[in-house]
C-alpha positions, 0 to 999 in steps of 0.5 A, a space after each residue: 500500500 502506498 503512503 497515505 496523503 496525510 503523510 505525503 508532501 510534494 514540493 518543487 525547488 525553483 530559482 534563478 540559474 546558479 542560485 543553488 537548487 541542485 546543491 541544496 537537493 544534493 545536501 538533503 539527499 546526502 543527509 537523509 538517505 543511506 546511499 552506498 558510495 555517495 561520494 562516488 556520485 560526484 558533487 551534483 547527484 541530481 544533474 545526471 546528464 552529461 551536458 548538465 555537468 559540463 554546462 553547470 546548469 539543470 536542463 531536465 526536471 528531476 524527481 527524488 523522494 526522502 523520508 523524514 519523521 514518518 513523512 515522505 517528501 517528494 522533491 522536484 529539482 527544476 531548471 533555472 534557465 528561462 529557455 527550459 521554462 516548459 519543464 518548470 511549468 508542467 513540474 509545478 502541476 505535480 506539487 502543492 508547494 514550492 521552495 524559492 531559492 534566492 541568492 543572498 548576495 544577488 537577490 531576485 533575478 529575472 528567472 526568479 520572477 518567472 518561476 514565482 509568477 507561475 507558482 502564484 498563478 497556480 495558488 501554490 504555497 511558497 517557502 523562501 530560502 535565502 541561500 548562500 548566506 556565507 558569501 562575503 557580500 551577502 545582504 539578507 535584509 535587502 534580499 528579503 525586502 526585494 522578495 517582498 516587493 516581488 510578491 506584491 508586484 505579482 499579485 500574491 494573495 494574503 496567504 502567499 504573502 505570509 511566507 516562512 523564510 529559511 536561511 541556508 548555505 547549501 554548499 555547507 549543508 546547513 539551514 536555520 531561522 537566521 543567517 547567524 543561527 544555522 543548524 548543522 544540517 538542513 532539517 530546519 527546512 524539512 520541518 518547515 516543509 511539513 509544517 507549511 506545505 499542505 497535504 496533496 489536494 484530492 479531487 472528490 467525485 459526487 459518486 460513492 466511488 472516488 474514480 481515478 484521475 491522473 494527469 501526465 506531466 512527464 515521460 520516461 523511456 524504459 527498454 523493458 517496460 516501454 513508455 512510462 507516464 509520470 504524473 500525480 494522482 489527483 483522485 482515486 487510486 491506481 492498481 497493477 493490472 487495472 484497466 485504464 485509458 488515456 484521454 488525449 486531445 484527439 481521442 481515447 487510448 485504452 490500456 492496462 497497468 503493466 507496471 506501477 512505480 513510485 520514486 524512492 530516494 534517487 531511484 524508483 520501486 515497484 508497488 501494487 497500489 498507489 493512492 491520490 496525492 502520490 507521484 507515480 510512474 505508470 506503464 501500459 499505454 504506449 502512445 500516452 503523451 504529456 498533458 493526457 488524463 489517465 482515468 477509467 472507462 467509467 469516469 471518462 472525464 479529462 483534466 485541464 491540459 498543461 499550458 506552455 508558453 509558445 516558442 520565440 526562436 526558430 531554426 532550420 535543421 537539414 541533412 548535411 550536404 557538405 563534401 565531408 558528409 558521412 565521415 563522422 556520423 552514422 545518422 544523417 538521412 532526412 528520415 532519421 533526422 525527422 524521426 529524432 526531431 518528432 520523438 523530441 516533441 514527446 517530452 519537450 513540451 516547449 518545442 515545435 517541429 514542422 516540415 519545410 514544404 519546399 524541401 523534403 530534407 529540411 525542418 523548422 524547429 522552434 524553441 524558447 531560446 538559443 540555449 533551448 535549441 543548442 542543447 537539442 543539437 548537442 544531444 543529437 550530435 552526441 547520439 551520432 547525428 550529422 546535420 546542418 543548421 541555419 541562423 536563429 530567427 525570431 518568430 513574428 506574429 500578426 495581430 489586427 494588421 500589426 506585426 508583433 515581435 518578442 521582447 525580453 527583460 535583460 539584466 547585465 552586471 558589468 565592472 564600472 570601467 565598461 559601463 559606457 560600452 554596455 550603454 552604447 550597445 544597448 542604445 544601438 539595439 533599441 533597448 529601453 533601459 529602466 534601471 542603472 544602479 551601482 553596487 554598494 561599493 561602486 565597483 559594478 553597475 547593474 543594468 535592467 532593460 527591455 529589448 527585442 529578442 532579435 537584437 539580443 542574438 549575438 549580444 552576449 558574445 559581443 559584450 564578453 569580448 568587449 568587456 574581457 569576459 567580465 560581463 554577467 548577462 541574463 534575459 527572460 521573455 516578457 511579451 509580444 509587442 509592436 516591432 521596434 524601428 530604432 534598432 541599429 544593430 547589423 549582423 553583417 560581417 565578412 568571412 574568409 572562405 576557402 576556394 579549395 578542398 584539401 588540408 590547410 597549410 601553415 604557409 597559406 594560413 600565415 598569409 590569411 591571418 593578416 586579413 582577419 581572425 582564423 577559426 582553424 589551424 594548420 593540418 585541418 581538412 577543409 572544403 570549398 565554401 567552408 568558412 575558415 575565419 572572419 575577415 577584417 572587412 565587412 565583405 567575404 574574402 576567398 582564399 586558398 588555405 591548402 596552398 603550400 610554399 613552392 619548393 626549389 633547389 635554392 636555399 631559403 632564408 631560415 626565417 621562412 622555416 619558422 612560421 608563427 600562426 596566431 592561436 585560432 578563435 575556438 568556434 563551439 556550437 553556441 559561438 558558431 550559431 551567433 556568428 553565422 549570417 543569413 547566407 551561412 550554415 553550421 555543419 554539426 557532426 559528432 566530431 566537428 563543428 564547421 561554419 560554411 556558406 549555404 552555397 559552396 560554389 562561388 559562382 552560385 553564391 554570386 548569382 544568389 546574392 
């Protein structure tokens, strides 16, 4: 028998990126669960994906459960980046309360407002955790004051305004009722969860029998059990071998429960029956999808589907057409790419995929931001896919004869000596600056501005270069509004384009580096139409990087033997996507990321200019 609803608490951990959600959850797991070889699991147990560990961010929401004082507490660790807001939105439908983490030094940030707004709209109980109180510049009273202002701005009700405040240092595994009175563990936080988060709400039907109602909020793939629906039981109970049905947008699919599991610590365990209030994994309907209602044939009523904000950025994915296609990856046909993209839609609710009518081997993929799409591309290349992708473009809307574009709230922190550079760039890009404020010691300035999404593309990399890597920038979608007309940003640039196919030579690159910044070094395979660097002028320059020095029987000067090449600019996936122009593509393979012209033949480029 599953735990009764009175002894269950469902809570999500939400916060801005890098405010310490995953570290705090790891601390709770280490202090409450008996795990063998816990040290071997690494620093961040919950960030299990390779990209999460490499990027230092949470991408997918994760479930875990802990037992404390006879209570089972289901905890969901959510992403903090705005691009993965779809994960946060559906996760909040699973829980009855949220713990909002705020950095004691930085205070509320753009994503803090986004996740808190979603929680308040759903009427969830909010606990505040002021984290990282051990930071030298931590200012807890100021942070708490800003949080209260944020609650008022978002229209929180009286019950939500009466929130408990917990002070913590996640990295030390300590929490308490003040920054000066931290306990040696995080149990103060768990006591507050049990005390303030309500037990799971249960839908009671008018009939004598309480029917099964469960909404599917996530999917898990199991090689033995098939597709497993993850969700919370809103009413009734579910048992193994029970006849169920999934109520979908376009009909009803019937099945039988072949496997029923609940979260237990970091893993899951098989059970026979689960009651309302529990978060479960159910197998038995192979075509179940996110947002479906699992119920019985007798009840036959659907719950409200999950609503997720629409995408704002789109790119074109296509079959790799470069001369080196097929050398690195094993998956590159249009059928394989199409199947993979449509499979992504099963679990990635914030993404959209459509076929390009004019081409059978290209697809338009829309997402919540550049990071949202680049994570998918990186995942596909690690799976062995080869593809080429276009420059990110914003998605425009037409309403009442007026063209609308997405706007975002941007927050930038930069040292004092670079504030002029930021001001100038924001002005050129049509930003409406609402706040410029120095920190307490006057060494850094904080900018808050609203600006079109299309003028944000490429802004971060530009500011990182111009401020020598000292800038910190966050952005969050705000609204669709009429198109801005005062934007002076130009994405035009000149590229150094290879005219030949072969292996790059140091002799040719030595001449090329005088005309711009190189992306490649010597002994690299190149092909005609491949971009090998950025030209110093805003026009393309074609050259032959495979050209070697002519050999003769005349002794050359010793200075010719020691060519010194400048270190090439590293062009990763994100850097390449921000660099390319409208006539360029990024070739993505499991081993290489190359920038290329859309038309490789120089004659065809001239005709299509």
